[in-house]
C-alpha positions as a Markdown table, in Angstrom:
| # | Residue | x | y | z |
|---|---|---|---|---|
| 1 | Met | -61.2 | -58.2 | -37.6 |
| 2 | Lys | -60.4 | -55.4 | -35.1 |
| 3 | Gln | -59.9 | -58.0 | -32.4 |
| 4 | Asn | -57.4 | -59.9 | -34.5 |
| 5 | Arg | -55.5 | -56.6 | -35.2 |
| 6 | Leu | -55.5 | -55.9 | -31.5 |
| 7 | Ile | -54.1 | -59.4 | -30.7 |
| 8 | Trp | -51.3 | -59.1 | -33.2 |
| 9 | Ala | -50.5 | -55.6 | -32.0 |
| 10 | Leu | -50.2 | -56.9 | -28.5 |
| 11 | Leu | -48.1 | -59.8 | -29.6 |
| 12 | Phe | -45.6 | -57.7 | -31.6 |
| 13 | Gly | -45.7 | -54.8 | -29.2 |
| 14 | Gly | -45.0 | -57.0 | -26.2 |
| 15 | Thr | -42.3 | -59.0 | -28.0 |
| 16 | Leu | -40.5 | -55.8 | -29.1 |
| 17 | Ser | -40.7 | -54.3 | -25.6 |
| 18 | Tyr | -39.4 | -57.5 | -24.2 |
| 19 | Ala | -36.5 | -57.6 | -26.7 |
| 20 | Leu | -35.6 | -53.9 | -25.9 |
| 21 | Ile | -35.6 | -54.5 | -22.2 |
| 22 | Phe | -33.5 | -57.6 | -22.4 |
| 23 | Ala | -31.1 | -56.1 | -24.9 |
| 24 | Val | -30.5 | -53.2 | -22.6 |
| 25 | Ala | -30.0 | -55.6 | -19.7 |
| 26 | Ala | -27.6 | -57.8 | -21.7 |
| 27 | Ile | -25.5 | -54.7 | -22.7 |
| 28 | Tyr | -25.6 | -53.4 | -19.2 |
| 29 | Lys | -24.4 | -56.8 | -17.8 |
| 30 | Phe | -21.6 | -56.9 | -20.3 |
| 31 | His | -20.4 | -53.4 | -19.5 |
| 32 | Ser | -20.5 | -54.2 | -15.8 |
| 33 | Phe | -18.0 | -57.0 | -16.4 |
| 34 | Trp | -20.5 | -59.7 | -15.4 |
| 35 | Met | -19.9 | -61.9 | -18.5 |
| 36 | Gly | -17.0 | -64.1 | -19.1 |
| 37 | Phe | -15.4 | -67.0 | -20.9 |
| 38 | Asp | -18.1 | -68.2 | -23.3 |
| 39 | Leu | -18.8 | -64.8 | -24.7 |
| 40 | Gly | -15.2 | -64.4 | -25.6 |
| 41 | Val | -14.9 | -67.8 | -27.2 |
| 42 | His | -18.0 | -67.4 | -29.4 |
| 43 | Glu | -17.1 | -63.9 | -30.5 |
| 44 | Gln | -13.6 | -65.1 | -31.4 |
| 45 | Leu | -15.3 | -67.9 | -33.4 |
| 46 | Ile | -17.4 | -65.5 | -35.4 |
| 47 | Trp | -14.6 | -62.9 | -35.8 |
| 48 | Asn | -12.2 | -65.5 | -37.2 |
| 49 | Thr | -14.9 | -66.8 | -39.5 |
| 50 | Met | -15.5 | -63.3 | -40.8 |
| 51 | His | -11.8 | -63.1 | -41.6 |
| 52 | Gly | -11.7 | -66.5 | -43.4 |
| 53 | Arg | -10.7 | -68.7 | -40.5 |
| 54 | Ile | -13.9 | -70.7 | -40.1 |
| 55 | Ala | -14.7 | -71.5 | -36.5 |
| 56 | Ala | -11.1 | -71.0 | -35.4 |
| 57 | Val | -10.6 | -70.5 | -31.6 |
| 58 | Ser | -7.6 | -70.5 | -29.3 |
| 59 | Pro | -8.6 | -71.4 | -25.7 |
| 60 | Phe | -8.7 | -75.2 | -26.0 |
| 61 | Gly | -5.6 | -77.3 | -25.7 |
| 62 | Asn | -6.7 | -80.2 | -27.9 |
| 63 | Thr | -8.3 | -78.3 | -30.8 |
| 64 | Gln | -7.8 | -75.0 | -32.7 |
| 65 | Ser | -11.4 | -75.1 | -34.0 |
| 66 | Tyr | -14.7 | -74.9 | -32.1 |
| 67 | Phe | -15.8 | -77.8 | -34.4 |
| 68 | Gly | -13.5 | -79.8 | -32.2 |
| 69 | Ile | -15.9 | -79.0 | -29.3 |
| 70 | Asp | -19.2 | -79.1 | -31.2 |
| 71 | Ile | -20.6 | -78.6 | -34.7 |
| 72 | Ile | -22.6 | -75.3 | -34.5 |
| 73 | Leu | -23.2 | -74.4 | -38.1 |
| 74 | Val | -26.0 | -71.9 | -37.3 |
| 75 | Glu | -23.5 | -69.8 | -35.3 |
| 76 | Val | -21.2 | -69.7 | -38.3 |
| 77 | Met | -24.2 | -68.6 | -40.5 |
| 78 | Leu | -24.7 | -65.6 | -38.2 |
| 79 | Thr | -21.3 | -64.2 | -39.3 |
| 80 | Pro | -22.7 | -61.8 | -42.0 |
| 81 | Leu | -25.0 | -60.2 | -39.5 |
| 82 | Tyr | -22.1 | -59.7 | -37.1 |
| 83 | Ala | -20.0 | -58.3 | -39.9 |
| 84 | Leu | -22.4 | -55.4 | -40.3 |
| 85 | Leu | -21.4 | -54.1 | -36.9 |
| 86 | Pro | -18.6 | -56.2 | -35.5 |
| 87 | Arg | -19.0 | -55.5 | -31.8 |
| 88 | Thr | -19.7 | -57.7 | -28.8 |
| 89 | Glu | -23.0 | -55.8 | -28.3 |
| 90 | Thr | -24.1 | -57.0 | -31.8 |
| 91 | Leu | -24.0 | -60.6 | -30.6 |
| 92 | Leu | -25.9 | -59.8 | -27.4 |
| 93 | Val | -28.6 | -57.9 | -29.2 |
| 94 | Leu | -28.9 | -60.5 | -31.9 |
| 95 | Gln | -29.3 | -63.3 | -29.4 |
| 96 | Val | -32.1 | -61.4 | -27.6 |
| 97 | Val | -33.9 | -60.6 | -30.8 |
| 98 | Leu | -33.7 | -64.2 | -32.0 |
| 99 | Ala | -34.8 | -65.6 | -28.7 |
| 100 | Ala | -37.7 | -63.2 | -28.4 |
| 101 | Ser | -38.9 | -64.2 | -31.8 |
| 102 | Gly | -39.9 | -67.5 | -30.3 |
| 103 | Ser | -43.1 | -65.8 | -29.1 |
| 104 | Leu | -44.5 | -66.1 | -32.6 |
| 105 | Pro | -44.4 | -69.9 | -33.1 |
| 106 | Ile | -45.6 | -70.5 | -29.5 |
| 107 | Phe | -48.4 | -68.0 | -30.1 |
| 108 | Leu | -49.4 | -69.9 | -33.2 |
| 109 | Ile | -49.2 | -73.3 | -31.5 |
| 110 | Ala | -51.4 | -72.1 | -28.6 |
| 111 | Arg | -53.8 | -70.4 | -30.9 |
| 112 | Asp | -54.2 | -73.5 | -33.1 |
| 113 | Arg | -54.5 | -75.8 | -30.1 |
| 114 | Leu | -56.7 | -73.6 | -27.8 |
| 115 | Gly | -58.8 | -72.0 | -30.6 |
| 116 | Ser | -58.4 | -68.4 | -29.8 |
| 117 | Gly | -55.8 | -65.6 | -30.4 |
| 118 | Trp | -56.2 | -64.6 | -26.7 |
| 119 | Tyr | -55.0 | -68.0 | -25.7 |
| 120 | Gly | -52.2 | -67.6 | -28.2 |
| 121 | Leu | -51.1 | -64.5 | -26.3 |
| 122 | Leu | -51.2 | -66.6 | -23.1 |
| 123 | Gly | -48.7 | -69.1 | -24.8 |
| 124 | Ala | -46.5 | -66.2 | -25.9 |
| 125 | Leu | -46.5 | -64.7 | -22.5 |
| 126 | Cys | -45.6 | -68.0 | -20.8 |
| 127 | Tyr | -42.7 | -68.3 | -23.2 |
| 128 | Leu | -41.4 | -64.8 | -22.6 |
| 129 | Ala | -41.8 | -65.2 | -18.9 |
| 130 | Ala | -40.1 | -68.6 | -18.7 |
| 131 | Leu | -37.1 | -68.2 | -16.5 |
| 132 | Pro | -34.9 | -70.7 | -18.4 |
| 133 | Val | -35.5 | -68.6 | -21.5 |
| 134 | Gln | -34.6 | -65.3 | -19.7 |
| 135 | His | -31.5 | -66.7 | -18.0 |
| 136 | Ala | -30.3 | -68.2 | -21.3 |
| 137 | Ile | -30.4 | -65.0 | -23.2 |
| 138 | Leu | -28.6 | -63.1 | -20.5 |
| 139 | Tyr | -26.0 | -65.8 | -20.0 |
| 140 | Glu | -23.3 | -64.4 | -22.3 |
| 141 | Phe | -23.9 | -65.7 | -25.9 |
| 142 | Gln | -25.2 | -69.2 | -26.5 |
| 143 | Ile | -26.4 | -70.5 | -29.8 |
| 144 | Arg | -28.7 | -73.0 | -28.0 |
| 145 | Thr | -31.2 | -70.2 | -27.5 |
| 146 | Val | -31.7 | -70.2 | -31.3 |
| 147 | Gly | -32.3 | -73.9 | -31.1 |
| 148 | Thr | -35.2 | -73.3 | -28.7 |
| 149 | Val | -36.9 | -71.1 | -31.3 |
| 150 | Cys | -36.2 | -73.6 | -34.1 |
| 151 | Phe | -37.8 | -76.5 | -32.2 |
| 152 | Leu | -40.9 | -74.3 | -31.6 |
| 153 | Trp | -41.2 | -73.8 | -35.3 |
| 154 | Ala | -40.5 | -77.5 | -36.0 |
| 155 | Phe | -43.3 | -78.5 | -33.7 |
| 156 | Leu | -45.7 | -76.0 | -35.3 |
| 157 | Phe | -45.0 | -77.4 | -38.7 |
| 158 | Leu | -45.3 | -80.9 | -37.3 |
| 159 | Ala | -48.7 | -80.2 | -35.8 |
| 160 | Arg | -49.8 | -78.6 | -39.1 |
| 161 | Arg | -48.3 | -81.4 | -41.2 |
| 162 | Gln | -46.2 | -79.0 | -43.3 |
| 163 | Phe | -43.4 | -81.4 | -44.1 |
| 164 | Trp | -40.7 | -79.3 | -45.9 |
| 165 | Pro | -40.9 | -76.3 | -43.5 |
| 166 | Phe | -40.6 | -78.9 | -40.7 |
| 167 | Val | -37.5 | -80.4 | -42.3 |
| 168 | Leu | -35.9 | -76.9 | -42.6 |
| 169 | Ala | -36.7 | -75.9 | -39.0 |
| 170 | Ala | -35.4 | -79.3 | -37.8 |
| 171 | Leu | -32.1 | -78.8 | -39.7 |
| 172 | Leu | -31.6 | -75.4 | -38.2 |
| 173 | Ala | -32.3 | -76.9 | -34.8 |
| 174 | Ile | -29.7 | -79.6 | -35.0 |
| 175 | Trp | -27.2 | -77.3 | -36.5 |
| 176 | Thr | -27.2 | -75.3 | -33.2 |
| 177 | Arg | -25.7 | -78.2 | -31.2 |
| 178 | Ser | -25.1 | -81.8 | -31.9 |
| 179 | Asp | -27.1 | -83.0 | -28.9 |
| 180 | Ala | -30.2 | -81.4 | -30.4 |
| 181 | Gly | -30.3 | -84.5 | -32.6 |
| 182 | Leu | -31.6 | -86.5 | -29.7 |
| 183 | Ala | -34.6 | -84.1 | -29.2 |
| 184 | Leu | -35.3 | -84.2 | -33.0 |
| 185 | Ala | -35.2 | -88.0 | -32.9 |
| 186 | Ala | -37.7 | -87.9 | -30.0 |
| 187 | Met | -40.0 | -85.8 | -32.2 |
| 188 | Gly | -40.1 | -88.8 | -34.5 |
| 189 | Gly | -41.2 | -90.9 | -31.5 |
| 190 | Tyr | -44.0 | -88.4 | -30.8 |
| 191 | Ala | -45.1 | -88.6 | -34.4 |
| 192 | Ala | -45.3 | -92.4 | -34.1 |
| 193 | Ile | -47.4 | -92.2 | -30.9 |
| 194 | Gln | -49.7 | -89.8 | -32.7 |
| 195 | Arg | -49.9 | -92.2 | -35.7 |
| 196 | Tyr | -48.5 | -89.8 | -38.3 |
| 197 | Arg | -47.6 | -91.3 | -41.6 |
| 198 | Trp | -44.1 | -92.9 | -41.8 |
| 199 | Pro | -42.2 | -90.0 | -43.3 |
| 200 | Trp | -43.0 | -87.9 | -40.2 |
| 201 | Val | -41.6 | -90.7 | -38.0 |
| 202 | Ile | -38.6 | -91.8 | -39.9 |
| 203 | Thr | -37.3 | -88.5 | -41.2 |
| 204 | Pro | -36.7 | -86.8 | -37.8 |
| 205 | Met | -35.3 | -90.0 | -36.3 |
| 206 | Val | -32.8 | -90.5 | -39.2 |
| 207 | Met | -31.9 | -86.8 | -39.2 |
| 208 | Gly | -31.5 | -86.5 | -35.5 |
| 209 | Leu | -29.6 | -89.7 | -34.7 |
| 210 | Gly | -27.6 | -89.5 | -38.0 |
| 211 | Trp | -26.5 | -86.0 | -37.3 |
| 212 | Leu | -25.5 | -86.9 | -33.7 |
| 213 | Trp | -23.5 | -89.9 | -34.9 |
| 214 | Leu | -21.8 | -87.9 | -37.6 |
| 215 | Cys | -20.8 | -85.2 | -35.2 |
| 216 | Val | -19.6 | -87.4 | -32.3 |
| 217 | Arg | -17.9 | -90.1 | -34.3 |
| 218 | Val | -16.6 | -88.3 | -37.4 |
| 219 | Leu | -16.7 | -84.5 | -37.5 |
| 220 | Ile | -15.7 | -83.5 | -34.0 |
| 221 | Pro | -12.8 | -86.1 | -33.8 |
| 222 | Ala | -11.5 | -84.8 | -37.1 |
| 223 | Phe | -10.9 | -81.4 | -35.5 |
| 224 | Arg | -9.2 | -82.7 | -32.4 |
| 225 | Thr | -5.6 | -83.6 | -31.7 |
| 226 | Asp | -6.4 | -86.4 | -29.3 |
| 227 | Asp | -8.7 | -89.4 | -29.6 |
| 228 | Ser | -10.4 | -89.2 | -26.2 |
| 229 | Phe | -14.2 | -89.1 | -26.0 |
| 230 | Gln | -15.2 | -85.5 | -25.7 |
| 231 | Tyr | -17.9 | -85.9 | -23.1 |
| 232 | Thr | -15.9 | -88.0 | -20.6 |
| 233 | Phe | -15.3 | -85.0 | -18.4 |
| 234 | Ile | -19.1 | -84.5 | -18.0 |
| 235 | Tyr | -20.3 | -88.2 | -17.9 |
| 236 | Gly | -17.0 | -89.9 | -16.9 |
| 237 | Trp | -18.6 | -91.3 | -13.7 |
| 238 | Leu | -20.6 | -93.6 | -16.0 |
| 239 | Gly | -17.6 | -94.9 | -17.8 |
| 240 | Asp | -14.7 | -93.9 | -20.2 |
| 241 | Thr | -16.5 | -94.8 | -23.5 |
| 242 | Pro | -20.0 | -94.4 | -24.8 |
| 243 | Leu | -20.4 | -98.2 | -24.6 |
| 244 | Glu | -19.3 | -98.3 | -20.9 |
| 245 | Met | -21.6 | -95.4 | -20.2 |
| 246 | Leu | -24.5 | -97.3 | -21.8 |
| 247 | Gln | -23.7 | -100.5 | -19.9 |
| 248 | Thr | -23.7 | -98.6 | -16.6 |
| 249 | Leu | -27.1 | -97.0 | -17.3 |
| 250 | Val | -28.6 | -100.4 | -18.1 |
| 251 | Leu | -26.9 | -102.7 | -15.6 |
| 252 | Gln | -26.5 | -100.4 | -12.6 |
| 253 | Pro | -29.8 | -98.5 | -12.2 |
| 254 | Gly | -29.3 | -98.1 | -8.4 |
| 255 | Tyr | -25.9 | -96.5 | -8.9 |
| 256 | Val | -27.3 | -94.2 | -11.6 |
| 257 | Ala | -30.3 | -93.2 | -9.4 |
| 258 | Ser | -28.0 | -92.3 | -6.5 |
| 259 | His | -26.4 | -89.7 | -8.8 |
| 260 | Val | -29.6 | -88.4 | -10.3 |
| 261 | Leu | -32.0 | -88.3 | -7.4 |
| 262 | Thr | -30.0 | -85.9 | -5.3 |
| 263 | Pro | -31.6 | -83.0 | -3.4 |
| 264 | Glu | -30.0 | -80.4 | -5.8 |
| 265 | Lys | -31.3 | -82.1 | -8.9 |
| 266 | Leu | -34.8 | -82.6 | -7.5 |
| 267 | Trp | -34.9 | -78.9 | -6.7 |
| 268 | Tyr | -33.9 | -78.3 | -10.3 |
| 269 | Leu | -36.9 | -80.3 | -11.5 |
| 270 | Leu | -39.1 | -78.3 | -9.1 |
| 271 | Glu | -37.9 | -75.1 | -10.6 |
| 272 | Leu | -38.4 | -76.4 | -14.1 |
| 273 | Phe | -41.9 | -77.9 | -13.7 |
| 274 | Gly | -43.3 | -75.8 | -10.9 |
| 275 | Pro | -44.0 | -72.6 | -12.8 |
| 276 | Leu | -45.9 | -74.7 | -15.3 |
| 277 | Leu | -48.0 | -76.3 | -12.5 |
| 278 | Phe | -46.5 | -79.7 | -13.4 |
| 279 | Leu | -48.9 | -79.8 | -16.3 |
| 280 | Pro | -46.4 | -81.3 | -18.7 |
| 281 | Leu | -46.5 | -84.5 | -16.7 |
| 282 | Leu | -50.1 | -85.1 | -18.0 |
| 283 | Arg | -48.8 | -85.2 | -21.6 |
| 284 | Pro | -46.0 | -87.8 | -21.5 |
| 285 | Asp | -46.2 | -88.1 | -25.3 |
| 286 | Ile | -45.0 | -84.4 | -25.6 |
| 287 | Leu | -42.8 | -84.7 | -22.6 |
| 288 | Leu | -41.0 | -87.4 | -24.5 |
| 289 | Met | -39.4 | -84.8 | -26.7 |
| 290 | Ala | -37.8 | -83.1 | -23.7 |
| 291 | Leu | -36.6 | -86.2 | -22.0 |
| 292 | Pro | -33.3 | -86.8 | -24.0 |
| 293 | Ser | -31.9 | -83.3 | -23.1 |
| 294 | Leu | -33.4 | -83.5 | -19.6 |
| 295 | Gly | -31.8 | -86.8 | -19.1 |
| 296 | Leu | -28.4 | -85.6 | -20.2 |
| 297 | Asn | -28.7 | -82.7 | -17.8 |
| 298 | Leu | -29.6 | -84.9 | -14.8 |
| 299 | Leu | -26.8 | -87.4 | -15.7 |
| 300 | Ser | -24.2 | -84.6 | -15.8 |
| 301 | Ala | -21.7 | -84.2 | -13.0 |
| 302 | Asp | -21.5 | -80.4 | -13.7 |
| 303 | Arg | -24.0 | -78.4 | -11.7 |
| 304 | Ile | -24.6 | -75.9 | -14.5 |
| 305 | His | -26.4 | -78.5 | -16.5 |
| 306 | Trp | -29.0 | -79.0 | -13.8 |
| 307 | Ser | -29.8 | -75.3 | -13.2 |
| 308 | Ile | -32.4 | -73.2 | -14.9 |
| 309 | Arg | -29.9 | -70.3 | -14.7 |
| 310 | Tyr | -27.8 | -71.4 | -17.6 |
| 311 | His | -28.6 | -72.3 | -21.2 |
| 312 | Tyr | -28.8 | -76.0 | -21.0 |
| 313 | Gln | -32.6 | -76.0 | -20.8 |
| 314 | Ala | -32.8 | -74.8 | -24.4 |
| 315 | Phe | -34.0 | -78.2 | -25.8 |
| 316 | Val | -36.2 | -78.9 | -22.8 |
| 317 | Ile | -38.3 | -75.8 | -22.2 |
| 318 | Pro | -40.0 | -75.5 | -25.6 |
| 319 | Phe | -41.6 | -79.0 | -25.2 |
| 320 | Leu | -42.6 | -78.4 | -21.6 |
| 321 | Leu | -44.4 | -75.2 | -22.6 |
| 322 | Ile | -46.1 | -77.0 | -25.5 |
| 323 | Ala | -47.2 | -79.8 | -23.2 |
| 324 | Ala | -48.7 | -77.4 | -20.7 |
| 325 | Ile | -50.6 | -75.7 | -23.5 |
| 326 | Tyr | -51.9 | -79.0 | -24.8 |
| 327 | Val | -53.1 | -80.0 | -21.4 |
| 328 | Ile | -55.2 | -76.8 | -21.3 |
| 329 | Gly | -56.4 | -77.6 | -24.8 |
| 330 | Asp | -57.5 | -81.1 | -23.7 |
| 331 | Cys | -59.7 | -79.5 | -21.1 |
| 332 | Leu | -61.1 | -76.7 | -23.3 |
| 333 | Gln | -62.2 | -79.3 | -25.8 |
| 334 | Arg | -65.2 | -79.9 | -23.6 |
| 335 | Asn | -66.7 | -76.6 | -24.6 |
| 336 | Gln | -65.0 | -75.6 | -27.8 |
| 337 | Arg | -63.5 | -77.0 | -31.0 |
| 338 | Thr | -59.8 | -76.4 | -31.6 |
| 339 | Asn | -58.0 | -76.2 | -34.9 |
| 340 | Ser | -55.2 | -78.6 | -34.0 |
| 341 | Pro | -54.9 | -81.6 | -36.4 |
| 342 | Val | -53.3 | -83.8 | -33.7 |
| 343 | Asp | -55.0 | -85.8 | -31.0 |
| 344 | Gly | -58.1 | -86.1 | -33.2 |
| 345 | Gly | -60.9 | -87.7 | -31.2 |
| 346 | Lys | -58.6 | -88.7 | -28.3 |
| 347 | Arg | -59.9 | -88.0 | -24.8 |
| 348 | Arg | -57.9 | -87.9 | -21.7 |
| 349 | Trp | -59.2 | -88.5 | -18.2 |
| 350 | Tyr | -58.6 | -85.0 | -16.9 |
| 351 | Ala | -60.3 | -83.6 | -20.0 |
| 352 | Lys | -63.6 | -84.5 | -18.4 |
| 353 | Leu | -63.1 | -81.8 | -15.8 |
| 354 | Pro | -64.4 | -78.3 | -16.5 |
| 355 | Ile | -61.1 | -76.7 | -15.6 |
| 356 | Gly | -59.6 | -75.4 | -18.9 |
| 357 | Gln | -60.1 | -71.7 | -18.3 |
| 358 | Gly | -59.1 | -72.0 | -14.7 |
| 359 | Leu | -55.9 | -73.8 | -15.6 |
| 360 | Ala | -55.1 | -71.1 | -18.2 |
| 361 | Leu | -55.6 | -68.4 | -15.5 |
| 362 | Leu | -53.5 | -70.3 | -13.0 |
| 363 | Leu | -50.7 | -70.8 | -15.6 |
| 364 | Leu | -50.7 | -67.1 | -16.3 |
| 365 | Leu | -50.5 | -66.2 | -12.6 |
| 366 | Ser | -47.8 | -68.8 | -12.1 |
| 367 | Ala | -45.7 | -67.5 | -15.0 |
| 368 | Leu | -45.9 | -64.0 | -13.6 |
| 369 | Gly | -45.4 | -65.1 | -10.0 |
| 370 | Ser | -42.3 | -67.1 | -10.8 |
| 371 | Gln | -40.6 | -63.8 | -11.7 |
| 372 | Leu | -40.6 | -63.0 | -8.0 |
| 373 | Val | -40.5 | -66.3 | -6.3 |
| 374 | Leu | -37.6 | -67.7 | -8.4 |
| 375 | Arg | -36.2 | -64.3 | -9.2 |
| 376 | Ser | -36.1 | -63.2 | -12.8 |
| 377 | Pro | -32.5 | -62.4 | -14.0 |
| 378 | Leu | -33.7 | -58.8 | -14.4 |
| 379 | Ile | -34.4 | -58.6 | -10.7 |
| 380 | Asn | -31.0 | -60.2 | -10.0 |
| 381 | Leu | -29.3 | -57.5 | -12.1 |
| 382 | Ala | -31.2 | -54.7 | -10.4 |
| 383 | Thr | -30.5 | -56.1 | -6.9 |
| 384 | Arg | -26.8 | -56.6 | -7.7 |
| 385 | Arg | -26.5 | -53.0 | -8.7 |
| 386 | Val | -28.2 | -51.8 | -5.6 |
| 387 | Met | -25.9 | -54.0 | -3.4 |
| 388 | Leu | -22.8 | -52.8 | -5.2 |
| 389 | Ser | -24.0 | -49.2 | -4.9 |
| 390 | Gly | -24.7 | -49.6 | -1.2 |
């Protein structure tokens, strides 16, 4: 009992400390004029919603509503919290708090899978130390960071087979950005691989793909003054329409590979998988859920999509973290029984090796070491201040 209280105290104490540090860093970055366009757009969206003009924005020439860019219902739902103290700092602190709260579902996922609250703390630490998470919460204000947390809760409920909590978490996840629907549909694919009953397979697929279609083909065009495909400026090298893009992907694999397998994008993959010791590659069933968003990033012509220093890893990183945790769990099953209801009785080739505890230690060291090797945004902020002062 005392040990459990200590574990929970460390979890909440560490999470609150993390939130405080990053909230201060976000406010400092804002007051140092190191934030820009996106922050202004999203605050205008919430400010106008607060005054009865739902999702109204002014920077875009072909729409007067952010719904003409994407359908982000969760951001609109945050308006009452912003209204309590309508300041830019409110949005920044709110984003940090919501993102930091992801330590709880990843703690529960790791504890269930690895059979110990101490391993749960390892999972939480890896989440909080993940550089894509840190960069996202210090990159102005982005509702995708909330999607990261929602997907962690969704997977927890999926693993525990709690259907209606899963549906709620899934809804909130896809209401952060329309492309989150692809990740949710992939969760249905994971459920099929794990031989869940059909509602677990069909529901996320229908919800995810149905929401994406509704957004791209109905809702977003309804708020635009032109009829052009919104994502042509990102994926236009594939074609002018979704059908042309799909044809290019299928019929011209060499051409696609020449745009994807570039040195810069391979380095991006190294930065993404390296701190996790490439462990997610050993669980392709879980990696499946990250592939739609990862694929969109790699296909993009805009470099910010294939960089861990922006927010576009929000629907990738939760599944990479879960996959790494599950690999360690596979190895630990040699010596201990876990509480996870998935993968019952399934053995993997690497699980024969007595390396579970060693992998856990290496993952911890890698998560901490990446703060220095790949430079945490906190280090970047501190270094930038020193350089400016000098």
